[in-house]
FIVEX-542722 format. One record per atom (N, C-alpha, C): x, z, y; residue in one letter. Coordinates in steps of 0.2 Angstrom, whole numbers, padded with zeros to 4 digits, always signed. Each point is the difference from the previous one (the first is absolute). Layout:
! residues N
XZYA
...
END
This chain:
! residues 222
+0023-0022-0009X
-0003-0005+0004X
-0007+0001+0000X
-0003-0002+0006X
-0007+0001+0001X
-0004-0005-0004X
-0006+0003-0003X
-0004-0004-0004X
-0004-0005+0004X
-0002+0001+0006X
-0005-0004+0004X
+0005-0004+0005X
-0002-0006+0001X
+0003-0004+0005X
-0005-0001+0006X
-0001+0005+0003X
-0005+0000+0006X
+0005-0002+0006X
-0003-0004+0005X
+0003-0002+0006X
-0003+0003+0006X
+0004+0003+0005X
-0003+0002+0006X
+0004-0003+0006X
-0004-0002+0005X
+0003-0003+0006X
-0003+0004+0006X
+0005+0003+0004X
-0002+0004+0006X
+0000-0005+0006X
-0006-0001+0003X
+0000-0005+0006X
+0000+0004+0006X
+0005-0001+0005X
+0000+0003+0006X
-0006-0004+0005X
-0001-0006-0001X
-0004-0004+0004X
-0007+0003+0000X
-0003+0001-0006X
-0007+0002-0001X
-0001+0007-0002X
+0006+0004+0000X
+0001+0007-0002X
-0004+0001-0007X
+0001-0004-0005X
-0003+0001-0006X
+0005-0001-0006X
-0002+0003-0006X
+0004+0000-0006X
-0004-0005-0004X
+0004-0006-0003X
-0003-0005-0004X
+0003+0001-0007X
-0005+0002-0005X
+0002+0002-0006X
-0002-0006-0005X
+0004-0002-0005X
-0002-0004-0005X
+0001+0004-0007X
-0005+0001-0004X
+0000+0004-0006X
+0002-0004-0006X
+0005+0002-0004X
+0002-0004-0006X
-0006-0001-0004X
+0000-0006-0003X
-0006-0002-0005X
+0004-0002-0007X
+0006+0002-0001X
+0003-0002-0006X
-0001+0005-0006X
-0004+0005+0002X
-0001+0005-0006X
-0008-0001-0002X
-0002-0006+0000X
-0007-0001-0002X
+0000-0004-0006X
-0006+0000-0004X
+0000-0004-0006X
+0001-0007+0000X
-0002-0003+0006X
+0001-0007+0001X
+0007-0002+0001X
+0004+0004+0004X
+0007-0001+0001X
+0004+0002-0005X
-0002+0004-0004X
+0005+0003-0006X
-0001-0005-0006X
-0006-0003-0001X
-0001-0004-0006X
+0006-0005-0002X
+0003-0004+0005X
+0006-0004-0002X
+0006+0004-0003X
+0001+0006+0002X
+0005+0004-0003X
-0002+0003-0007X
-0006+0001+0000X
-0003+0003-0007X
+0001-0006-0005X
-0002-0006+0003X
+0001-0006-0004X
+0007-0001-0003X
+0004+0001+0005X
+0008-0001-0001X
+0002+0005-0006X
-0003+0006+0001X
+0002+0005-0005X
-0003-0001-0007X
-0006-0001+0000X
-0004-0001-0007X
+0001-0007-0003X
+0001-0005+0004X
+0001-0007-0002X
-0007-0003-0001X
-0005+0003+0003X
-0007-0003-0001X
-0003+0001+0007X
-0005-0004+0002X
-0003+0000+0006X
-0006+0006-0001X
-0001+0004+0005X
-0005+0005-0001X
-0007-0003+0000X
-0004+0003-0004X
-0007-0003+0001X
-0005+0006-0001X
-0006-0002+0000X
-0005+0006+0001X
+0001+0005-0006X
+0002-0002-0006X
+0001+0004-0006X
+0006+0005+0001X
+0004-0002+0005X
+0006+0005+0001X
-0002+0006+0003X
-0005+0001+0004X
-0003+0006+0003X
-0005+0003-0003X
+0000+0007+0000X
-0005+0004-0004X
-0007-0002+0004X
-0005-0001-0005X
-0007-0002+0003X
-0003+0006+0003X
-0002+0000+0006X
-0003+0006+0003X
-0007-0002+0003X
-0005+0004-0002X
-0007-0002+0002X
-0001+0002+0007X
+0005+0004+0003X
-0001+0002+0007X
+0004-0004+0005X
+0002-0006-0003X
+0004-0004+0004X
-0003-0002+0007X
-0007-0003+0000X
-0003-0001+0006X
-0001+0005+0005X
+0000+0006-0003X
-0001+0006+0004X
+0007+0002+0004X
+0005-0001-0004X
+0007+0001+0003X
+0001-0005+0006X
-0002-0007-0001X
+0001-0005+0005X
-0004+0002+0006X
-0006+0002-0001X
-0004+0002+0005X
+0003+0006+0004X
+0003+0005-0003X
+0003+0005+0003X
+0006-0002+0004X
+0004-0005-0002X
+0005-0003+0004X
-0003-0003+0006X
-0005-0004+0000X
-0003-0003+0005X
-0002+0005+0006X
-0003+0006-0003X
-0003+0005+0005X
+0006+0004+0003X
+0006+0001-0003X
+0006+0003+0002X
+0003-0005+0006X
+0000-0006-0002X
+0003-0005+0005X
-0004+0001+0007X
-0007+0000-0001X
-0005+0000+0006X
+0001+0006+0004X
+0002+0006-0004X
+0001+0006+0003X
+0006+0000+0005X
+0006-0003-0003X
+0006+0000+0004X
-0001-0005+0006X
-0004-0006-0002X
-0001-0005+0006X
-0004+0003+0005X
-0004+0005-0001X
-0005+0003+0005X
+0004+0004+0005X
+0006+0003-0002X
+0004+0004+0004X
+0006-0003+0003X
+0003-0005-0003X
+0006-0004+0002X
-0001-0007+0000X
+0005-0003+0004X
+0000-0008+0000X
+0004-0002-0006X
-0004-0003-0005X
+0004-0002-0006X
-0003-0007-0002X
+0005-0004-0002X
-0002-0006-0003X
+0002-0001-0007X
-0005-0001-0005X
+0001+0000-0007X
+0001-0007-0002X
+0000-0005+0004X
+0000-0007-0002X
+0006-0002-0005X
+0006+0002+0002X
+0006-0002-0004X
-0001+0003-0007X
-0002+0006-0001X
-0001+0003-0007X
-0005-0004-0004X
-0005-0002+0003X
-0005-0004-0003X
+0002-0007-0002X
+0004-0003+0005X
+0003-0006-0002X
+0005+0000-0006X
+0004+0006+0000X
+0005+0001-0005X
-0003+0001-0007X
-0006+0003+0000X
-0003+0001-0006X
-0003-0006-0003X
-0003-0004+0005X
-0003-0007-0003X
+0006-0004-0002X
+0006+0000+0003X
+0005-0004-0002X
+0003+0001-0007X
+0000+0007-0002X
+0003+0002-0006X
-0005+0001-0005X
-0006+0000+0001X
-0006+0002-0004X
+0000-0004-0007X
+0000+0004-0005X
+0001-0004-0007X
-0007+0001-0003X
-0004+0004+0002X
-0007+0001-0004X
-0005+0004+0005X
-0003+0004-0003X
-0005+0004+0004X
+0004+0005+0005X
-0003+0001+0005X
+0003+0005+0005X
-0001+0007-0002X
+0005+0004+0002X
+0001+0007-0002X
+0000+0004+0006X
-0001+0006+0000X
+0001+0004+0006X
+0007+0000+0002X
+0001+0001+0007X
+0007+0001+0002X
+0002+0007-0001X
+0007+0001-0002X
+0002+0006-0001X
+0000+0004+0007X
+0002-0003+0005X
-0001+0002+0007X
-0003-0005+0005X
-0006+0003+0003X
-0004-0005+0004X
+0004-0003+0006X
+0005+0004+0002X
+0004-0003+0006X
+0005-0005-0002X
+0001-0001-0006X
+0005-0005-0002X
-0001-0007+0003X
+0006-0002+0003X
+0000-0006+0004X
-0004+0000+0007X
-0002+0005+0002X
-0004+0001+0006X
+0005+0000+0006X
-0002-0003+0006X
+0004+0000+0006X
-0004+0005+0005X
+0004+0005+0002X
-0003+0005+0004X
+0003+0000+0007X
-0004+0001+0005X
+0002+0001+0007X
-0002+0006+0002X
+0005+0004+0002X
-0002+0007+0003X
+0003+0002+0006X
-0003+0003+0004X
+0003+0003+0007X
+0005+0005-0002X
+0005+0001+0004X
+0005+0005-0001X
-0004+0007-0001X
+0002+0003-0005X
-0003+0007-0001X
-0006+0000-0004X
-0004-0006-0001X
-0006+0000-0003X
+0000+0002-0007X
+0005-0003-0004X
+0001+0001-0007X
+0002+0008-0002X
+0005+0002+0004X
+0002+0007-0001X
-0005+0005+0001X
-0004-0001+0006X
-0005+0005+0001X
-0006+0000-0005X
-0001-0006-0003X
-0005-0001-0005X
+0003+0004-0006X
+0006+0000-0002X
+0003+0004-0005X
+0000+0007+0001X
+0002+0002+0006X
+0000+0007+0001X
-0007+0004+0000X
-0005-0004+0002X
-0006+0004+0000X
-0005-0002-0006X
+0003-0004-0005X
-0004-0002-0006X
-0002+0007-0004X
-0005+0000-0003X
-0003+0005-0004X
+0003+0000-0007X
+0006+0001-0001X
+0003-0001-0007X
-0003+0006-0005X
-0001+0005+0003X
-0003+0006-0004X
-0006-0001-0004X
-0005-0004+0004X
-0006-0001-0004X
+0001-0005-0005X
+0004-0005+0001X
+0002-0005-0005X
+0003+0003-0006X
+0005+0004+0001X
+0003+0004-0005X
-0004+0004-0004X
-0005+0004+0003X
-0005+0004-0004X
-0004-0005-0004X
-0002-0005+0002X
-0005-0005-0004X
+0004-0003-0006X
+0007-0001+0002X
+0004-0003-0006X
+0001+0005-0005X
+0001+0006+0002X
+0001+0006-0005X
-0006+0000-0005X
-0006-0001+0003X
-0006+0001-0004X
+0000-0006-0005X
+0002-0006+0002X
+0001-0006-0005X
+0005+0001-0005X
+0006+0003+0002X
+0005+0002-0005X
-0002+0004-0005X
-0004+0006+0002X
-0002+0005-0005X
-0005-0004-0005X
-0004-0004+0003X
-0005-0003-0005X
+0004-0005-0004X
+0004-0004+0002X
+0004-0005-0004X
+0004+0004-0005X
+0003+0006+0001X
+0003+0004-0005X
-0004+0002-0005X
-0006+0002+0002X
-0005+0002-0006X
-0002-0005-0004X
-0001-0006+0003X
-0002-0006-0004X
+0006-0002-0005X
+0006+0000+0003X
+0006-0002-0004X
+0001+0005-0006X
-0001+0006+0002X
+0001+0005-0006X
-0005-0001-0005X
-0006-0001+0002X
-0005-0002-0005X
+0001-0006-0004X
+0003-0005+0003X
+0001-0006-0003X
+0006+0001-0005X
+0005+0004+0002X
+0006+0001-0004X
-0002+0004-0006X
-0005+0004+0000X
-0002+0004-0005X
-0004-0005-0005X
-0003-0005+0002X
-0003-0005-0004X
+0004-0005-0002X
+0006+0000+0002X
+0005-0005-0002X
+0000-0007+0004X
-0003+0001+0006X
-0001-0006+0004X
+0005-0001+0005X
+0004-0005+0001X
+0005-0001+0004X
-0002-0005+0006X
+0002+0002+0006X
-0002-0005+0006X
+0004-0006-0001X
-0004-0006+0001X
+0003-0006+0000X
+0005-0002+0006X
+0005-0003+0000X
+0004-0001+0006X
-0004-0005+0005X
+0002+0000+0006X
-0003-0005+0005X
+0002-0007-0002X
+0006-0001-0003X
+0002-0007-0002X
+0002+0000-0007X
-0002-0004-0004X
+0002+0000-0007X
+0008-0001-0001X
+0003-0004+0005X
+0007-0002-0001X
+0005+0005+0004X
-0003+0006+0001X
+0004+0005+0004X
+0006+0002-0005X
+0006-0001+0003X
+0007+0001-0004X
+0001+0008-0001X
+0003+0001-0006X
+0001+0007-0002X
+0007+0002+0001X
+0005-0005+0000X
+0007+0001+0001X
+0003-0004+0005X
+0006+0002+0003X
+0003-0003+0005X
+0006-0005-0003X
-0001-0006+0001X
+0005-0005-0002X
+0004-0004+0005X
-0004-0001+0006X
+0003-0004+0005X
-0003+0002+0007X
+0003-0003+0005X
-0003+0002+0007X
-0007-0003+0001X
-0001-0005-0003X
-0007-0003+0000X
-0005+0005-0003X
+0002+0003-0006X
-0005+0005-0003X
+0000+0006+0004X
+0005+0002+0004X
+0000+0006+0004X
-0005-0001+0006X
+0000-0006+0003X
-0005-0002+0005X
-0007+0001-0003X
-0001-0003-0006X
-0007+0000-0003X
-0002+0007-0001X
+0005+0004-0003X
-0002+0007-0001X
-0002+0004+0006X
+0004-0001+0006X
-0001+0003+0006X
-0007-0002+0003X
-0002-0006-0001X
-0006-0003+0002X
-0006+0004-0004X
+0001+0001-0006X
-0006+0004-0004X
+0000+0007+0002X
+0006+0003+0002X
+0000+0007+0002X
-0003+0000+0007X
+0001-0004+0004X
-0003+0000+0007X
-0008-0001-0001X
-0002-0005-0004X
-0007-0002-0001X
-0004+0006-0002X
+0004+0004-0005X
-0004+0006-0003X
+0000+0006+0006X
+0006+0000+0003X
+0000+0006+0005X
-0005-0001+0006X
-0001-0006+0002X
-0005-0001+0006X
-0007+0000-0002X
-0001-0002-0007X
-0007+0001-0002X
-0002+0007-0001X
+0005+0005-0001X
-0001+0007+0000X
-0001+0004+0006X
+0003-0003+0005X
+0000+0004+0007X
-0002-0005+0006X
-0004-0005-0002X
-0002-0005+0006X
-0004+0004+0005X
-0004+0005-0002X
-0004+0003+0005X
+0004+0004+0005X
+0005+0003-0002X
+0005+0003+0004X
+0004-0005+0004X
+0002-0005-0003X
+0004-0005+0004X
-0004-0003+0005X
-0006-0002-0001X
-0004-0003+0005X
-0003+0004+0005X
+0002+0007+0000X
-0002+0004+0005X
+0003-0002+0007X
+0006-0002+0000X
+0003-0003+0006X
+0002-0007-0001X
+0001-0003+0006X
+0003-0007+0000X
+0007+0000-0003X
+0005+0004+0003X
+0007+0000-0002X
+0001+0002-0007X
-0004+0005-0003X
+0001+0002-0007X
-0003-0006-0005X
-0004-0004+0003X
-0003-0006-0004X
+0005-0006+0000X
+0004+0000+0006X
+0005-0006+0000X
+0006+0001-0004X
+0002+0006-0001X
+0005+0002-0005X
-0001+0006-0004X
-0004-0001-0005X
-0002+0005-0005X
+0006+0001-0005X
+0000+0006-0003X
+0005+0002-0005X
+0000-0004-0006X
+0006+0000-0003X
+0001-0003-0007X
+0004+0005-0004X
-0002+0003-0006X
+0003+0005-0004X
+0004-0004-0005X
+0007+0000+0000X
+0004-0003-0005X
+0002+0006-0005X
-0005+0001-0005X
+0001+0005-0005X
-0002-0003-0007X
+0002+0004-0005X
-0002-0003-0007X
-0007+0000+0000X
-0003-0005-0004X
-0007-0002-0001X
-0004+0006-0002X
+0003+0004-0005X
-0004+0005-0003X
-0001+0006+0005X
+0004+0000+0005X
+0000+0006+0005X
-0003-0002+0006X
-0002-0007+0001X
-0002-0003+0006X
-0006+0003+0003X
-0005+0001-0005X
-0007+0003+0003X
+0001+0007+0001X
+0004+0004-0003X
+0000+0007+0001X
+0004+0001+0007X
+0005-0004+0001X
+0004+0000+0006X
-0005-0002+0006X
-0004-0005-0001X
-0005-0002+0006X
-0004+0006+0001X
-0003+0003-0005X
-0005+0006+0001X
+0004+0006+0003X
+0006+0001-0002X
+0003+0006+0003X
+0002-0002+0007X
+0001-0006+0002X
+0002-0002+0007X
-0007+0002+0004X
-0005-0002-0002X
-0007+0001+0004X
-0001+0007+0001X
+0001+0004-0006X
-0001+0007+0001X
+0005+0003+0005X
+0006-0002+0000X
+0005+0003+0005X
-0002-0002+0007X
-0003-0006+0001X
-0002-0002+0007X
-0006+0005+0002X
-0004+0002-0004X
-0005+0004+0002X
+0002+0007+0003X
+0006+0002-0002X
+0003+0006+0003X
+0005-0001+0005X
+0002-0006+0001X
+0006-0002+0005X
-0002-0006+0004X
-0006+0001+0003X
-0002-0006+0005X
+0004+0001+0006X
+0002-0006+0003X
+0005-0001+0006X
-0003+0004+0006X
+0004+0003+0004X
-0002+0003+0006X
-0004-0005+0004X
-0006+0003+0003X
-0004-0004+0005X
-0005-0004-0004X
+0000+0000-0007X
-0006-0004-0003X
-0005+0005-0001X
-0006-0002+0002X
-0006+0004-0001X
-0003+0001-0007X
END
């Protein structure tokens, strides 16, 4: 079953494709499920404190503006959804296109994907991966473990609800590691990957995937 519930309507009248991007995989829409699983309402203490939070939110804003400068995109519904479900401070979106309504001319999206410069994004991501690996190895030698994104992240699977929550954490971690690659084109951002793998192997699998992409770029991508 597909992880994202994106909707696309092909209109013969105006010869456009109208896309609505799923916003069910963001912190504000997942909080009710997390509350149902943990039995307590998420609060500011549930999330790891990050001094760079304002910077991440600003990066979200700039990426939205970058997409909006190239395509006809309405972010209003996502902003409304965030305000409806908001329980505390605002956090960065996992995907800046979540909840967006996009209108494209026939062929506009696929041409953007074909000519997107994925190679440059992959090369930059590889540099980041190597740096993170060095920092992780150094931290492990000193006995320091990286804190989870969310303190209530489940460790074992007991129910379908927990499966959904575990999938959400996997997706959130995946997109945070490859967002520069995903945002290289509109279509890759609309439906980015999620890796359903064991937690201890997840980071390694993500890094291996990026390395493989550097050697196997799709035909026609510059």
